[in-house]
C-alpha positions, 0 to 999 in steps of 0.5 A: 472414425467418427466425424466431430466437426464441432470438437476439432477446431483448428487454432488458425481458423477464423472462428477459433480466433474470434472465440479466443479473443472473446475469452481473453477480453472477458477474462481481462474485463473481469480482472479489471472489475476485481480491483473495484471492491471498495465502496466509497462514501457518498459525501466527498469530504468524508471520502477525503478524510478516509483517503487521508487516514488510509495514507497513514495507516499500514495494512495489518497483514502486509509488511510495510504496505499502506492501507491505501495500496493493499489489495488484501481482504483484511485491508478491505475490511479495515477500509470498510470499517474506517468508512463506517466509523467516519459515517457514524461521526467518529473523529480521525483521532478516535478511529486511529486510537481504536486501531492502535488499541486493536493492532498496536502502535505499529499500525501507524506509518509514523511511529509515535515519539516515546522511549520505546521508539527513540532508536527509530527517531534518532538513529538517522540523525546519528548516522548523519552526524557520523557521516559528516564527521567522516567527511570532514576528517577525510577533507582535512586529510586531503587538505594536509596532503595538498598543502605539503 
């Protein structure tokens, strides 16, 4: 058998521990830098506008996830487009209107009030009214039993 001192390293050796520690540190460092994909706007007020838009717009490919929370490439592209439009002088309404034209009304986290979305807006109130009615009925039954 030939002697391969460089290839055969014990996992308990000090050199191997240093190598493994450096590899873990490098991998951890690279994964942290992977989350800084977005290029921020230089003007602070414009970046605040962009952030406020990211908080009301959903990611086109992630179900129910806000644009500000999504890490998908599509969300990154939409954020980049929004920042570009802000720097080009578009208003928030113009940006939202273009996104609605491209992706539909569902791109906005709060749906508009119109005939096709009435069920979304009024169902919680109807459920609340039914719940109040049921609680009132059960309280009346309890009062009748207690009075007897």
